[in-house]
C-alpha positions as CSV (number, residue, x, y, z in Angstrom):
1,M,-50.7,-133.1,10.3
2,N,-53.2,-135.3,9.1
3,A,-53.9,-138.2,6.5
4,L,-54.3,-135.3,3.9
5,S,-51.3,-133.4,4.6
6,P,-48.6,-133.5,2.3
7,T,-45.9,-136.3,4.2
8,P,-42.4,-137.4,2.7
9,T,-42.0,-140.8,1.2
10,V,-40.6,-143.5,3.6
11,A,-37.5,-143.4,2.4
12,E,-37.5,-139.6,3.0
13,T,-38.1,-140.0,6.3
14,H,-36.2,-143.2,7.2
15,A,-33.1,-140.9,5.6
16,T,-33.5,-138.2,8.0
17,A,-35.5,-139.5,10.8
18,V,-33.4,-140.2,13.9
19,L,-34.2,-143.9,14.9
20,N,-34.8,-143.7,18.5
21,E,-38.7,-143.4,19.8
22,E,-39.5,-139.8,18.8
23,G,-37.9,-140.9,14.6
24,M,-39.5,-144.4,15.0
25,R,-43.0,-142.6,16.2
26,Q,-42.7,-139.7,13.2
27,R,-41.8,-142.5,10.6
28,L,-45.0,-144.9,11.4
29,F,-47.4,-141.4,11.7
30,D,-46.1,-140.6,8.4
31,Q,-46.6,-144.4,7.1
32,F,-50.0,-144.2,9.1
33,N,-51.1,-141.3,6.8
34,A,-50.2,-142.8,3.5
35,F,-52.4,-145.7,4.3
36,W,-55.4,-143.3,5.0
37,L,-55.0,-141.4,2.2
38,N,-54.0,-144.2,-0.1
39,G,-57.5,-146.2,0.8
40,M,-60.0,-143.1,0.5
41,Q,-58.1,-142.1,-3.1
42,E,-58.8,-146.0,-3.8
43,G,-62.6,-145.1,-3.1
44,V,-62.7,-146.6,0.3
45,A,-65.1,-144.7,3.1
46,Y,-63.4,-143.2,5.6
47,D,-65.6,-144.5,8.4
48,T,-64.3,-148.1,6.8
49,I,-60.7,-147.0,7.0
50,A,-61.4,-145.6,10.8
51,T,-63.0,-148.9,12.3
52,M,-60.4,-151.3,10.6
53,T,-57.9,-148.9,11.8
54,M,-59.4,-148.8,15.3
55,T,-59.8,-152.7,15.3
56,A,-56.5,-153.3,14.6
57,S,-55.3,-151.1,17.3
58,I,-57.0,-152.8,20.2
59,Y,-55.7,-155.6,18.8
60,G,-52.4,-154.7,19.5
61,V,-53.2,-152.8,22.7
62,V,-54.8,-156.4,24.1
63,A,-51.7,-158.2,22.6
64,K,-48.8,-156.0,24.3
65,H,-50.6,-154.8,27.4
66,G,-53.5,-157.5,28.0
67,E,-57.0,-157.3,27.9
68,G,-56.9,-155.1,31.7
69,T,-55.5,-152.3,30.6
70,A,-57.1,-152.1,26.9
71,I,-60.5,-151.9,28.7
72,E,-58.9,-148.9,30.9
73,F,-57.5,-147.2,27.9
74,L,-61.0,-147.9,25.9
75,E,-62.7,-146.2,29.1
76,G,-60.6,-143.1,29.1
77,L,-61.7,-143.0,25.7
78,V,-64.9,-143.4,25.8
79,A,-64.8,-140.2,28.8
80,S,-62.9,-138.1,26.5
81,L,-65.7,-138.9,23.7
82,R,-68.4,-138.1,26.3
83,T,-67.0,-134.6,27.1
84,G,-66.3,-133.9,23.5
85,E,-62.7,-134.2,23.0
86,F,-63.0,-135.4,19.6
87,A,-65.9,-133.2,18.7
88,I,-65.4,-132.0,15.0
89,A,-67.4,-129.3,13.8
90,H,-69.6,-129.7,10.7
91,S,-72.1,-127.8,8.8
92,G,-72.5,-125.6,12.0
93,R,-73.4,-128.4,14.0
94,T,-71.0,-131.0,15.7
95,M,-71.0,-134.6,14.3
96,G,-72.7,-137.2,16.3
97,A,-74.8,-134.6,17.8
């Protein structure tokens, strides 16, 4: 499932999701995908949505866990990025290459 996958409405998700941790994660994931899709449909560039989402996420991690943990988390993401974990094939080449 991604931002372009059909997702149930918030009401459908709320009605069927058990409000435990996994249910809340799924509900939030569905809302997050709807946010991305709505932004793209309104003409917001995909990379702009991504940048804003990443910035908001970093603020959230810092607020909950502190700067040290946020830095460790981001260093882990950098390592994953460098090893190609986030590589996306595009027109016969890898984006960013």
